[in-house]
N, C-alpha and C positions, 0 to 999 in steps of 0.2 A: 522602512517599516518601523513602527513604534515598538518600544520595549514590551508593552502590554500585548501587542499583537504577536510578537515573537514568542512570548511566554504562553499565550493561548494556543498557538500552533504546536509548540512543544508538548503541551498537555494532550492535545488531540493525537499527536504522533505517538506519544507514550501509550495512550489508550489503544490505539490501533495495534501496536506491537503486542500488548497484553492480550488483546482480543484475537489476534491471529492464532495464538496458541489454542484458543477455544473454538476457532473456526466460526465465529459469530461477528464478523466485521461488517458493520453497517452504521449508518447515521443514527438509527434509533438507539443502538447500544451505546454509542459515544454520547449521545444526548443524555441518556439515563445516567451515565457515569458522571457527566459534568453538571447534571441538575438543571439543564436548560431545555427549552422546547426545540423540536426538530427544525421548525421555521427559523428560530434565532440562530441555531448552529449553521444552517445553510446560508443564511443571510450574512453572518459574520465571516464564514469561510470565503464566500463569493467576494465580499468587500476587500478582504485581505489578499487573496490569491488570484482572484479572477476566475476561479474554477468552481463548479458546483460542489456540493458537499461530497456526493458519491464519487465524483471524478477525483477530488483531492485525496480521499481515502484510497482509491485505486492507485493514484500516483505514488503514495507512500509504499504500498505493497509492491508495486513494480520496481521502484528504486531498490528496495530491499532484495527483491528477486535478482536484480542485476548484480548487486554486490555479492550475493551468494553464488550465483552462476560464474562470475568472474574469478572467484577463488578456485573453482574447479574441484572442490572437495565433495560436492553433493551431486547426486543424480537429479534429473529434472523432477522426478517424482518426489524426492526428498525436499527439494526447493518448494514445490507446490504445497506440500504439507506444512512447511515452515511459514509459508505466506498465507495460510488459512484456507487452502483449497483441498477438498476431498478428492477431487478428480483431476488427475494430471493432464488429461486431454483438454478439459475446460481451462485449466491454467495456461496450457500451451497456446490455445486459441486466443485467450485474452492477452497474453504476453506478445504474441505476434501482432495483434491489432494495435496494442499500445506502443510497442517498441519498434515494430517494423521488421523484426527478425524472429524466426522460431528460436526457442530457448537453446537448442543444440547449435544453431548457427551463431547465436550470441556467444556461447561458450567458445566455439572455434575462433571467433574474431576477437575475443576480449580476455582470454585466459591470462591470469597473472603469472609471471615467471617465478 
């Protein structure tokens, strides 16, 4: 991966983390912050990662959720909020679909000592 591609993905990731706090994580808000069109963002992310724009943003959120859950310091509801979800049930369904385990199962299997 080229240096400029890494820097671009870091910018996107930073924006996703900022937007998780406001619960408005989507390609449109990232595009607006970067000053590029939605089509250009999606095309660039697909070229670099092989994932669609929305899938890449979801991947960032789920990796963060996994980190938080592994620490064992937060409830599933707290992790959901930190990852930009208003509804813990929606978060749990999404997490299971993407990771393959329910958040509580993930905690049991991956708790840091």
